[in-house]
N, C-alpha and C positions, 0 to 999 in steps of 0.2 A: 806816757804810759807808766803806770805805777809798777812797783816791784811785784806786787801780788798778781797783777794781770800778766806781766812778762813771764812769771813763773808758771802761770796757768798755760800760756801758749807753748812754753817749752815742754811741759808735761803732755799736752795734747800732741805735739809734734813727735815726741818720743813714742807715745802710744800708737800713733799712725805708722811710724817706722817699724815698731815691733810687730804690729799686726801684718804689715806688708811682708816682712821677713818670714814670719810664720806661714803665711799663705804661700809664698814661693817655695819654701822647704817642703810643705805638704804636697804641693803640686808636683815637685820633682820626685817625691817618693811614690807618687801614684803609679808611675810606669814600672818602678822597681819592686813593688809588692807583688810577689808571685806566690800563689797558693797551689797546693797539689789538688788535683781532681782525681777521684778514684774511678776505676772503670764502671762501677755501678752508677755513679753520678753522671758520667759521660753518656751512658746508654739511656738514661732517663731524659736528659736534655737534648741529646742528639748533637750534631755538629753545629757549632755556633759561629764559625767563620773567624774565630780569633785564636791566637796562640795560647795554649794552656800547658801546664806542666803536669804530666800524667804520673801518678804514683801507684805503685803496685809491685808485684813480683813477676819476673819473666818466667813463662811456663817452660818446663823442661822439654828439650828437643824441639822447640818452636823457632829457633834462630835459623834463618835461611839467608846465606850470603849469595849475592849475585856473582857474576864472573869476577875474575881477579882484577880486571881493569875498571870495573864499576864499583863504586863505594856504597851502593844501595844495599840495605839489610832489612829484612822483614822478620818480625817476631810478634809474639802475643804477650800482652800484659794482663795479669789477673789480680783480683783482690779476694779470690776464693768463691765469690758468687757469680761474677761476670768476667768476661775477658774482652779485650780490644786488640785488634790487629794494628800494628804500627809499622810503617815503612820509613 
């Protein structure tokens, strides 16, 4: 094998390794990318069955805590146009 061909194989192997590393990093970031969904967007699409991060403001006097032993809290999130009840 000539030096030129050996160098070509090294460059190809490094390219495959770099592409694999990039693919793994992007795949790992896929689960960590979280975008905010506004209440208006959520009311348009409806429940999707997946976890979302809801962005907005908590409406005044909408927070209702359950009993002292229960940690459930219910409140409404608004973006000015629509509101969503969150438990």
